[in-house]
C-alpha positions as CSV (number, residue, x, y, z in Angstrom):
1,M,-0.1,0.2,-0.3
2,A,1.2,3.8,-0.6
3,T,2.4,5.6,2.1
4,K,0.5,8.7,3.3
5,K,3.4,10.6,1.6
6,Q,3.4,9.0,-1.7
7,E,-0.4,9.8,-2.1
8,E,0.0,13.2,-1.3
9,L,2.9,13.5,-4.2
10,S,0.5,11.4,-6.2
11,R,-1.8,13.9,-5.6
12,I,0.3,16.9,-6.1
13,G,1.5,15.6,-9.7
14,Q,-2.3,15.0,-10.3
15,N,-3.1,18.5,-9.9
16,L,-0.1,19.8,-11.6
17,L,-1.0,17.9,-15.2
18,G,-4.8,18.6,-14.6
19,Y,-6.0,15.2,-13.7
20,S,-7.5,15.8,-10.5
21,K,-10.6,13.8,-10.1
22,S,-11.9,15.5,-6.8
23,S,-15.6,16.1,-6.7
24,Y,-16.1,16.6,-10.4
25,R,-19.0,15.0,-11.9
26,W,-20.6,15.4,-15.5
27,E,-23.0,17.5,-16.1
28,V,-25.2,17.6,-19.0
29,V,-26.2,21.0,-20.7
30,W,-29.5,19.9,-21.8
31,K,-30.3,22.7,-23.5
32,N,-26.9,22.0,-25.9
33,V,-28.4,18.4,-26.1
34,I,-31.6,19.6,-27.4
35,I,-30.1,22.2,-29.7
36,F,-27.7,20.1,-31.5
37,S,-30.3,17.2,-31.6
38,V,-33.0,19.5,-33.6
39,L,-30.3,20.6,-35.7
40,H,-28.6,17.5,-36.7
41,A,-31.9,16.3,-37.3
42,L,-32.7,19.4,-39.7
43,A,-29.3,18.4,-41.5
44,L,-30.7,14.9,-42.3
45,R,-33.5,16.5,-44.1
46,G,-31.3,19.0,-45.9
47,L,-28.5,16.3,-47.0
48,Y,-31.8,14.2,-48.2
49,L,-33.0,17.5,-50.5
50,Y,-29.1,18.1,-51.4
51,I,-28.9,14.4,-53.0
52,F,-32.3,14.6,-54.3
53,K,-33.9,17.5,-54.6
54,A,-31.3,20.7,-55.1
55,K,-30.0,22.3,-58.0
56,I,-25.8,21.4,-59.2
57,E,-25.9,25.3,-58.9
58,T,-26.8,24.7,-54.6
59,M,-24.6,21.4,-54.4
60,I,-21.6,23.6,-55.9
61,F,-22.6,26.7,-53.8
62,F,-22.9,24.8,-50.8
63,W,-19.2,23.5,-50.6
64,M,-17.6,27.0,-52.1
65,Y,-19.8,28.5,-49.1
66,S,-19.0,25.8,-46.3
67,W,-15.4,26.3,-47.3
68,L,-15.3,30.3,-46.6
69,G,-16.4,29.6,-43.3
70,G,-13.9,27.0,-42.9
71,F,-10.8,29.2,-44.2
72,G,-12.3,31.6,-41.8
73,I,-11.5,28.8,-38.6
74,T,-8.4,27.3,-39.9
75,A,-6.6,30.7,-41.6
76,G,-8.4,33.1,-39.9
77,A,-9.3,31.8,-35.6
78,H,-6.5,29.4,-35.5
79,R,-3.5,29.9,-37.4
80,L,-3.9,34.0,-37.5
81,W,-5.3,34.9,-34.4
82,S,-4.9,32.1,-31.9
83,H,-1.2,31.2,-33.2
84,R,0.3,34.5,-34.5
85,S,1.7,32.3,-37.3
86,Y,1.3,34.9,-40.0
87,K,0.5,38.4,-40.3
88,A,-2.7,40.0,-42.3
89,K,-3.6,43.7,-43.1
90,T,-6.9,45.3,-42.7
91,P,-8.6,44.1,-45.3
92,L,-7.7,40.6,-45.0
93,R,-8.7,40.4,-41.4
94,Y,-12.2,41.8,-42.0
95,C,-12.8,39.4,-44.6
96,L,-11.5,36.2,-42.5
97,A,-13.5,37.5,-39.6
98,A,-16.6,37.6,-41.7
99,F,-15.8,33.9,-42.9
100,Q,-15.5,33.0,-39.2
101,C,-19.0,34.1,-38.9
102,I,-20.1,31.8,-41.0
103,A,-19.2,28.7,-39.0
104,V,-20.6,29.8,-35.9
105,Q,-17.8,28.6,-33.3
106,N,-18.4,31.3,-31.1
107,H,-16.7,34.6,-31.5
108,L,-13.3,35.0,-32.3
109,Y,-12.3,36.1,-28.7
110,E,-13.9,32.9,-27.2
111,W,-12.3,30.7,-29.8
112,C,-9.0,31.6,-29.8
113,R,-9.0,31.7,-26.1
114,D,-10.7,27.9,-25.9
115,H,-7.6,27.0,-28.5
116,R,-4.9,28.1,-26.6
117,V,-6.4,26.8,-23.3
118,H,-5.9,23.5,-25.3
119,H,-2.7,24.0,-26.6
120,K,-1.6,24.9,-23.1
121,F,-3.3,21.4,-21.2
122,S,-3.4,19.4,-23.7
123,E,-4.9,16.1,-22.8
124,T,-5.6,17.3,-19.7
125,D,-8.9,18.1,-17.8
126,A,-7.9,21.8,-18.8
127,D,-7.9,21.1,-22.1
128,P,-11.7,21.5,-23.8
129,H,-11.5,18.5,-25.4
130,N,-9.8,16.6,-23.8
131,A,-9.2,13.2,-26.5
132,K,-8.1,10.9,-23.6
133,R,-12.1,11.5,-22.3
134,G,-13.2,9.5,-25.3
135,F,-13.8,9.9,-29.0
136,F,-17.4,10.8,-28.4
137,F,-16.6,13.4,-25.6
138,S,-13.5,15.1,-27.9
139,H,-15.7,15.2,-31.2
140,I,-19.0,16.9,-29.4
141,G,-19.4,15.5,-25.9
142,W,-17.5,18.8,-24.5
143,L,-20.1,20.9,-25.8
144,L,-22.7,18.9,-24.1
145,L,-21.3,18.8,-20.7
146,R,-20.4,21.4,-18.4
147,K,-16.6,22.2,-18.5
148,H,-14.5,21.1,-16.1
149,P,-13.5,23.5,-13.4
150,D,-9.7,23.0,-14.7
151,V,-10.8,24.9,-18.2
152,R,-11.6,27.7,-16.4
153,E,-9.4,28.2,-13.4
154,K,-6.1,27.5,-15.7
155,G,-7.9,29.6,-19.0
156,K,-7.5,32.4,-16.8
157,F,-3.5,32.1,-17.0
158,I,-3.8,32.2,-20.7
159,D,-2.4,35.6,-22.1
160,M,-5.6,36.9,-24.3
161,S,-3.8,41.1,-24.4
162,D,-3.5,40.3,-27.7
163,I,-6.8,39.1,-29.2
164,A,-8.6,41.6,-26.6
165,E,-6.9,44.6,-28.1
166,D,-7.5,43.7,-31.7
167,P,-9.9,46.2,-33.2
168,V,-11.2,43.4,-35.8
169,I,-11.8,40.9,-32.5
170,K,-13.7,43.7,-30.9
171,I,-16.2,44.8,-33.6
172,Q,-17.0,41.2,-34.3
173,K,-17.4,40.5,-31.1
174,K,-19.9,43.6,-30.4
175,Y,-21.7,42.8,-33.3
176,Y,-21.5,38.9,-33.5
177,T,-25.2,38.1,-33.1
178,P,-26.1,40.3,-36.1
179,L,-23.6,39.4,-38.3
180,V,-24.3,35.7,-37.5
181,V,-28.0,36.5,-39.1
182,L,-26.2,37.9,-41.6
183,F,-23.7,35.5,-43.0
184,R,-25.2,32.6,-41.6
185,I,-28.6,33.1,-42.9
186,L,-29.5,35.9,-44.8
187,V,-26.3,36.0,-47.4
188,P,-26.7,32.3,-48.2
189,L,-30.6,32.4,-48.6
190,Y,-30.2,35.5,-50.9
191,V,-27.7,33.9,-52.7
192,D,-29.5,30.3,-53.3
193,C,-32.5,31.6,-53.4
194,Y,-32.5,34.8,-56.0
195,L,-29.7,34.8,-57.6
196,L,-29.0,31.2,-58.1
197,G,-32.8,30.4,-58.5
198,E,-33.4,27.6,-55.6
199,K,-36.9,27.4,-53.5
200,L,-36.6,28.7,-50.4
201,G,-37.2,25.2,-48.2
202,T,-34.5,23.2,-50.0
203,A,-31.6,26.4,-49.6
204,F,-32.7,26.8,-45.9
205,Y,-32.1,23.2,-45.3
206,V,-29.0,22.6,-47.6
207,M,-27.3,26.6,-47.4
208,V,-28.3,27.2,-43.4
209,V,-28.7,23.7,-41.6
210,L,-26.7,21.4,-43.4
211,S,-23.7,23.5,-44.6
212,Y,-23.3,24.5,-40.9
213,I,-23.8,20.9,-39.4
214,Y,-21.0,19.6,-41.7
215,S,-18.7,22.4,-40.9
216,L,-19.0,21.6,-37.6
217,H,-18.5,17.9,-37.9
218,V,-15.3,18.5,-39.9
219,T,-13.9,20.9,-37.1
220,W,-14.3,18.6,-34.3
221,L,-12.8,15.7,-36.4
222,V,-9.8,17.8,-35.8
223,N,-10.2,17.6,-32.1
224,S,-11.3,14.2,-32.0
225,A,-9.6,11.9,-35.0
226,A,-6.5,13.7,-35.5
227,H,-5.9,13.4,-31.7
228,L,-6.9,9.6,-31.7
229,F,-5.6,8.2,-35.1
230,G,-2.6,8.6,-37.2
231,N,1.4,8.3,-37.2
232,K,3.5,10.7,-35.1
233,P,6.2,11.1,-36.9
234,Y,7.5,13.8,-34.7
235,D,6.7,13.4,-31.0
236,Q,5.3,10.0,-30.5
237,S,4.6,11.3,-26.6
238,I,1.5,13.2,-27.4
239,N,-1.7,12.2,-28.9
240,P,-2.0,14.8,-32.1
241,S,-1.5,12.7,-35.1
242,Q,-1.1,12.8,-38.4
243,N,-3.9,12.2,-40.2
244,R,-4.7,12.8,-43.8
245,W,-8.2,11.7,-43.8
246,V,-9.2,14.6,-41.4
247,S,-6.8,16.9,-43.6
248,I,-8.7,16.5,-46.7
249,A,-11.7,17.2,-45.0
250,S,-10.3,20.0,-43.0
251,L,-8.8,22.1,-45.5
252,G,-5.3,21.1,-44.4
253,E,-5.9,20.8,-40.5
254,G,-5.1,17.0,-40.1
255,W,-1.7,17.1,-39.5
256,H,-2.0,17.5,-36.0
257,N,1.2,16.0,-34.7
258,F,2.9,18.7,-36.6
259,H,1.4,21.1,-35.6
260,H,1.2,21.0,-31.7
261,V,4.5,20.5,-32.3
262,F,5.4,23.6,-34.1
263,P,2.2,25.5,-33.6
264,W,3.9,28.9,-34.8
265,D,4.7,27.3,-38.3
266,Y,1.5,28.6,-40.7
267,K,1.8,25.4,-42.6
268,A,0.4,23.7,-39.8
269,N,2.6,20.7,-41.9
270,E,6.2,20.2,-42.9
271,L,4.6,20.3,-46.5
272,P,3.1,23.4,-47.8
273,F,0.4,21.9,-50.2
274,T,-0.3,18.2,-49.1
275,S,-4.2,18.3,-48.5
276,N,-3.1,21.8,-47.4
277,W,-5.9,24.4,-48.8
278,T,-5.7,26.6,-46.2
279,T,-1.8,27.2,-47.1
280,R,-2.7,27.5,-50.9
281,F,-5.8,30.5,-49.1
282,I,-2.7,32.0,-47.6
283,H,-0.1,31.9,-50.4
284,F,-3.2,33.4,-52.7
285,W,-3.6,36.6,-50.3
286,A,0.6,36.7,-49.4
287,A,0.5,36.9,-53.6
288,L,-1.8,40.1,-53.1
289,G,0.5,41.8,-50.3
290,Q,-2.6,40.8,-47.5
291,A,-0.6,38.0,-45.8
292,Y,2.8,38.4,-44.7
293,D,5.4,37.6,-42.3
294,L,5.0,33.8,-42.7
295,K,6.4,31.9,-40.0
296,S,7.9,28.6,-40.7
297,V,10.5,25.8,-38.9
298,S,13.3,24.5,-40.9
299,A,13.8,21.8,-41.9
300,E,17.0,21.0,-39.9
301,L,15.1,21.7,-36.6
302,I,12.2,19.4,-38.2
303,K,14.9,16.7,-38.2
304,Q,16.3,17.0,-35.3
305,R,13.1,16.7,-33.7
306,A,12.1,13.6,-35.4
307,T,15.0,12.0,-34.9
308,R,14.7,12.4,-31.0
309,T,11.2,12.1,-30.4
310,G,9.2,10.8,-33.3
311,D,8.4,7.5,-34.0
312,G,10.4,6.6,-36.7
313,S,7.8,6.9,-39.4
314,L,9.1,10.3,-40.9
315,F,11.9,8.1,-42.4
316,K,10.3,5.1,-43.6
317,S,8.5,6.6,-46.3
318,A,8.8,10.1,-48.2
319,T,5.1,9.5,-48.3
320,T,4.0,8.8,-44.9
321,V,3.5,12.7,-43.7
322,Q,1.9,13.7,-47.2
């Protein structure tokens, strides 16, 4: 049996790592359960209409608009604001803030705060979507339960001064609800109904609901599948993994082992264009002079880290991380 001293040391270690089991109990947020259940039911209707009833123009517009929302998350909330992996001039910053409203994943300040907490305390109780609590929890369950107390307590120590002082984020946060109504509902309905000639009901179910639910699951896969399935060329001691399928779905965010080892790299991957449309998007704006100071990790540093802590898969096949 462990001595009292050993038990005390274990308790302190657990607290430092964020795994204290003290008095925490799961508490279901039934409002969120009901909202997501209704949205998924409506999305099933949208999927039926997309497959059997929607015009070809609507089908194409669905992907185009979903990708715009995706870039608002990947190139905007994630790589620009959360990690500061590149800089953007004012026109691009406003575009990305508008695109992020399409995704409806909370305003930029809250998104960036949760993501920085996730990186700082990855796979601990302070991680909002801790993958060690299982696929379902890290995918959607974390939104259906009250946050673990550690998420709030340790989140207080995350530096958010740069985000709080950003004028674009201030405006988006202040007008977030009307901006969401505009970009998530009114714009897609107007374009699909009045410009593309789609029926109002089909446009609502496909372009408003299905597109939204699709974008949510793509983002959630980065939190779940990319933290549980795949190889680990750069650091085998952490959960985040290289997942090709998640990267294809998420515009390049699935190369997660690399990203958690080198979060400041604007490519979020060693290779710039491998299933990585977000990198192409950034390069497009860089060519227009809107994106600049793109931060990247040297090949030598990548090799050294992979040699020291990787699982060896980087050196087994040139296609492993592609």
